[in-house]
PLY file of the C-alpha trace (Angstrom):
ply
format ascii 1.0
element vertex 304
property float x
property float y
property float z
element edge 303
property int vertex1
property int vertex2
end_header
5.52 -35.02 -19.94
6.36 -32.96 -17.16
6.31 -28.73 -17.65
9.72 -27.35 -17.59
9.82 -23.75 -15.97
12.36 -22.93 -18.93
9.63 -23.59 -21.65
7.37 -21.16 -19.89
10.11 -18.72 -19.52
10.37 -18.91 -23.08
6.97 -18.56 -23.71
6.94 -15.52 -21.77
9.78 -13.89 -23.61
7.95 -14.71 -27.01
4.72 -13.11 -25.94
6.96 -10.31 -24.82
8.62 -9.34 -27.99
5.73 -10.40 -30.25
8.07 -12.61 -32.84
10.01 -15.73 -32.48
12.82 -13.97 -34.22
13.49 -11.03 -31.53
12.31 -13.71 -28.83
15.34 -16.24 -29.83
17.76 -13.26 -29.98
16.96 -11.76 -27.02
17.41 -15.15 -25.09
20.64 -15.86 -27.11
18.77 -19.13 -28.77
18.56 -20.21 -32.38
14.69 -19.98 -33.51
14.17 -23.41 -34.11
15.28 -24.24 -30.69
12.59 -21.49 -29.55
9.96 -23.03 -31.97
10.74 -26.55 -30.37
10.30 -25.34 -26.92
7.23 -23.63 -27.75
6.02 -26.89 -29.66
6.85 -28.55 -26.38
5.13 -26.49 -24.02
1.86 -26.89 -26.37
2.18 -30.78 -26.20
2.95 -30.54 -22.30
-0.59 -28.38 -21.69
-2.64 -29.82 -24.48
-3.43 -26.66 -26.18
-2.55 -24.13 -28.79
-0.56 -21.36 -27.04
0.28 -18.86 -29.95
-0.82 -18.34 -33.68
1.73 -16.94 -36.19
0.68 -14.34 -38.08
2.10 -11.80 -40.75
2.44 -9.29 -38.09
4.39 -11.64 -35.69
2.86 -14.24 -32.95
-0.50 -13.72 -31.76
-1.76 -15.44 -28.32
-4.40 -17.66 -27.99
-7.13 -17.71 -25.52
-5.28 -20.41 -23.56
-2.01 -18.65 -24.05
-3.17 -15.28 -22.48
-4.09 -17.22 -18.99
-0.57 -19.26 -19.27
1.00 -15.36 -19.51
-0.72 -14.49 -16.60
0.23 -17.35 -14.62
3.61 -17.11 -16.00
4.08 -13.76 -14.21
3.11 -15.31 -10.61
5.64 -17.83 -11.16
8.54 -15.36 -11.75
7.84 -13.65 -8.71
7.61 -16.81 -6.75
10.72 -18.03 -8.60
12.25 -14.44 -7.46
11.16 -15.16 -3.77
12.78 -18.57 -3.95
16.25 -17.27 -5.14
15.98 -14.35 -2.68
15.49 -16.75 0.32
18.17 -19.07 -0.89
20.54 -16.32 -1.17
19.85 -14.76 2.28
20.25 -18.37 3.84
23.59 -19.40 2.21
25.13 -15.16 2.99
23.87 -14.67 6.11
22.88 -10.91 4.93
21.03 -8.91 7.37
18.59 -7.75 4.52
16.79 -4.82 3.12
12.93 -3.88 4.24
11.02 -1.94 2.08
7.73 -0.73 3.53
4.67 1.15 1.92
3.07 3.60 4.51
0.00 5.49 4.33
-0.48 8.98 5.02
-0.82 9.85 8.96
1.15 6.47 9.97
4.39 7.39 9.74
5.23 8.08 13.16
3.31 5.93 14.89
3.63 2.85 14.33
5.92 3.12 11.75
8.77 5.25 13.02
8.79 3.54 16.55
9.36 0.28 14.54
12.33 1.44 12.73
13.85 2.66 15.88
13.47 -0.74 17.68
14.48 -2.48 14.89
17.59 -0.30 14.52
18.74 -0.93 18.10
18.12 -4.17 17.59
19.61 -4.86 13.74
21.81 -1.83 13.15
22.66 -3.41 9.97
19.33 -3.43 8.18
18.51 -1.06 5.79
14.52 0.24 5.90
13.15 1.89 2.82
9.88 3.46 3.38
7.46 5.15 1.05
4.28 6.69 1.03
1.11 6.76 -1.12
-2.65 6.05 -1.16
-3.61 2.67 0.44
-4.91 1.50 -3.31
-1.82 2.38 -4.92
0.15 0.75 -1.90
-1.63 -2.81 -2.33
-1.04 -2.62 -6.00
2.96 -2.32 -5.24
2.95 -4.94 -2.44
0.97 -7.29 -5.10
3.86 -6.43 -7.72
6.51 -7.19 -5.13
7.80 -3.13 -4.68
7.09 -3.86 -1.24
7.67 -6.10 1.53
4.83 -4.99 3.83
2.44 -2.38 3.80
0.64 -0.45 6.69
-2.71 1.47 5.93
-6.29 1.31 6.46
-7.81 -1.92 5.90
-10.73 -2.13 2.86
-13.89 -3.32 3.70
-13.30 -6.19 1.36
-10.67 -8.77 2.21
-7.67 -9.62 -0.05
-7.55 -13.34 -0.37
-3.91 -13.14 -1.87
-2.54 -10.79 1.34
-2.04 -11.24 4.59
-3.64 -8.43 6.82
-2.99 -7.95 10.35
-4.95 -5.65 12.40
-2.88 -3.07 14.34
-5.24 -0.83 16.20
-8.34 1.35 15.43
-7.83 4.97 14.54
-10.67 7.66 15.57
-11.31 10.73 13.52
-12.81 14.15 14.56
-12.76 17.73 13.20
-9.85 19.93 14.97
-9.21 23.61 15.40
-6.94 25.68 17.01
-6.92 26.36 20.64
-9.55 29.57 21.29
-11.12 28.92 17.85
-14.77 30.42 18.24
-16.44 26.93 17.92
-14.35 25.53 20.78
-16.45 27.91 22.99
-19.62 26.33 22.42
-21.03 23.72 24.64
-22.50 21.88 21.40
-21.83 22.11 17.47
-23.95 20.85 14.70
-22.95 20.11 11.35
-24.49 22.83 9.88
-21.92 25.18 11.88
-19.32 23.72 9.90
-20.96 24.54 6.39
-19.63 28.19 7.23
-16.41 27.46 8.25
-13.44 27.37 5.86
-11.12 23.92 5.71
-7.78 22.95 5.31
-8.10 19.56 3.89
-5.82 16.72 2.46
-6.18 15.70 -1.35
-9.32 14.98 -2.59
-8.57 11.32 -3.10
-7.82 11.08 0.43
-10.23 8.82 2.26
-10.64 11.46 5.16
-11.36 14.22 2.76
-14.15 12.17 0.82
-15.68 11.19 4.10
-16.35 15.10 4.73
-17.56 15.44 1.78
-19.74 12.71 1.58
-21.47 13.60 4.82
-22.17 17.22 4.08
-23.72 15.89 0.76
-26.01 13.39 3.00
-27.23 15.73 5.16
-28.05 18.11 2.36
-25.05 20.80 2.92
-23.20 22.40 0.30
-19.59 20.90 0.30
-17.00 22.13 2.29
-15.46 25.44 2.10
-11.95 24.16 1.02
-9.21 27.07 1.29
-6.07 24.84 1.41
-5.36 21.36 0.29
-2.21 19.65 0.83
-0.74 15.92 1.19
1.59 17.24 3.72
0.27 16.71 7.36
2.59 18.91 8.65
1.42 21.86 6.41
-2.42 21.09 7.47
-1.14 21.00 11.13
0.31 24.19 10.88
-2.33 25.91 9.17
-5.03 24.85 11.51
-3.21 25.78 14.49
-1.98 29.47 13.34
-5.39 30.35 11.55
-9.40 29.87 11.83
-9.44 26.64 9.36
-10.79 23.56 10.24
-8.94 20.21 9.67
-10.22 16.63 10.00
-7.53 14.20 11.44
-7.10 11.02 13.28
-7.20 12.11 17.45
-3.69 9.68 17.22
-2.25 12.00 14.85
-3.27 14.93 16.32
-2.57 14.23 19.58
0.98 13.43 18.32
1.90 16.91 17.89
-0.20 18.51 20.74
3.24 19.49 22.38
4.03 21.59 19.51
0.67 22.18 18.17
-2.16 22.91 20.25
-5.11 21.69 18.62
-8.77 21.48 20.22
-11.06 18.48 19.13
-14.67 19.61 17.93
-16.70 16.45 18.47
-19.51 16.17 15.82
-21.48 13.42 15.75
-21.84 12.77 11.70
-17.96 13.32 11.23
-16.89 10.96 14.23
-15.60 7.67 12.48
-12.95 4.85 13.38
-11.09 3.23 10.50
-9.16 -0.07 11.27
-5.39 0.08 10.63
-3.25 -2.96 9.61
-0.35 -4.50 8.15
-0.14 -6.26 4.63
2.09 -8.72 3.45
1.86 -11.44 0.28
0.33 -14.59 1.88
2.60 -16.77 -0.69
5.44 -14.35 -0.86
8.89 -14.62 0.88
9.54 -12.36 4.05
13.33 -12.18 4.57
14.56 -12.43 8.33
14.74 -8.84 8.61
11.27 -8.11 7.15
10.04 -10.96 9.62
11.44 -9.25 12.43
10.32 -5.86 11.35
6.89 -7.56 11.26
6.93 -8.63 14.88
8.46 -5.12 16.05
5.45 -3.50 14.21
3.13 -5.43 16.02
4.36 -4.58 19.24
4.84 -1.17 18.43
0.98 -1.03 17.61
0.29 -2.86 20.95
1.48 0.23 22.86
-0.74 2.69 20.66
-3.72 0.27 21.49
-2.53 0.66 25.22
-2.11 -3.20 26.07
1.73 -3.23 25.43
0 1
1 2
2 3
3 4
4 5
5 6
6 7
7 8
8 9
9 10
10 11
11 12
12 13
13 14
14 15
15 16
16 17
17 18
18 19
19 20
20 21
21 22
22 23
23 24
24 25
25 26
26 27
27 28
28 29
29 30
30 31
31 32
32 33
33 34
34 35
35 36
36 37
37 38
38 39
39 40
40 41
41 42
42 43
43 44
44 45
45 46
46 47
47 48
48 49
49 50
50 51
51 52
52 53
53 54
54 55
55 56
56 57
57 58
58 59
59 60
60 61
61 62
62 63
63 64
64 65
65 66
66 67
67 68
68 69
69 70
70 71
71 72
72 73
73 74
74 75
75 76
76 77
77 78
78 79
79 80
80 81
81 82
82 83
83 84
84 85
85 86
86 87
87 88
88 89
89 90
90 91
91 92
92 93
93 94
94 95
95 96
96 97
97 98
98 99
99 100
100 101
101 102
102 103
103 104
104 105
105 106
106 107
107 108
108 109
109 110
110 111
111 112
112 113
113 114
114 115
115 116
116 117
117 118
118 119
119 120
120 121
121 122
122 123
123 124
124 125
125 126
126 127
127 128
128 129
129 130
130 131
131 132
132 133
133 134
134 135
135 136
136 137
137 138
138 139
139 140
140 141
141 142
142 143
143 144
144 145
145 146
146 147
147 148
148 149
149 150
150 151
151 152
152 153
153 154
154 155
155 156
156 157
157 158
158 159
159 160
160 161
161 162
162 163
163 164
164 165
165 166
166 167
167 168
168 169
169 170
170 171
171 172
172 173
173 174
174 175
175 176
176 177
177 178
178 179
179 180
180 181
181 182
182 183
183 184
184 185
185 186
186 187
187 188
188 189
189 190
190 191
191 192
192 193
193 194
194 195
195 196
196 197
197 198
198 199
199 200
200 201
201 202
202 203
203 204
204 205
205 206
206 207
207 208
208 209
209 210
210 211
211 212
212 213
213 214
214 215
215 216
216 217
217 218
218 219
219 220
220 221
221 222
222 223
223 224
224 225
225 226
226 227
227 228
228 229
229 230
230 231
231 232
232 233
233 234
234 235
235 236
236 237
237 238
238 239
239 240
240 241
241 242
242 243
243 244
244 245
245 246
246 247
247 248
248 249
249 250
250 251
251 252
252 253
253 254
254 255
255 256
256 257
257 258
258 259
259 260
260 261
261 262
262 263
263 264
264 265
265 266
266 267
267 268
268 269
269 270
270 271
271 272
272 273
273 274
274 275
275 276
276 277
277 278
278 279
279 280
280 281
281 282
282 283
283 284
284 285
285 286
286 287
287 288
288 289
289 290
290 291
291 292
292 293
293 294
294 295
295 296
296 297
297 298
298 299
299 300
300 301
301 302
302 303
């Protein structure tokens, strides 16, 4: 006997409501019809999926495993329906992009500009968050794709495409006392005050970790903010130090006169990539955005 998708959907409704009666009402079915569907599904999979208790329905271990799979099935069915709808109606579509801090102007803004020139009816939604939050949202189908630093552990359920490498250094205003030195050492930085991103930001964690590993007290943080614009303004107009991607800092050189301070322990390179669900559906607009994003990244790398 073949499993019917409808039976799995009904089972998920029973698990959600916790009672046959409530699930049947929500589905517009009679209780006997819903009970029959559940029994049919149990016969098909060869396992007891739920147990009736005085309080309602309690899933067995097999039922819990099936419920986890059912969620993925729903996403897949949604993808299929969306794909068919795009083909049938010829919509230009909507692209939802999640972006980590520091990656808006390049490459995302550049890609948005190129896409609008080519496909003016496409609507692009861009939202910012931490890398972990972005990848979780991507798996939950809240984004079509994500642009973020690449984690050290490969995600087998996502496609990961390397875009470019980002170099991080200490930044200061032009004329800062440390910029007049031929060599700046890590202990010199421990006496300065800083404007950093929030504590959970990878760049901020990096600064704290380097100080700790070298036996120094935590950096003297005067300002924390998730807004790069505020960080850049403060570093350019005060004696506060910052920690930034050289790419981000150089993007605003024309308006904000930064100087890079090279300290070996705090020089690092992060890999930036884009991510999308391996088995997910990408609309024609989203597929084109991926292509445009890759082209924009090639300009940053200097090979495009």
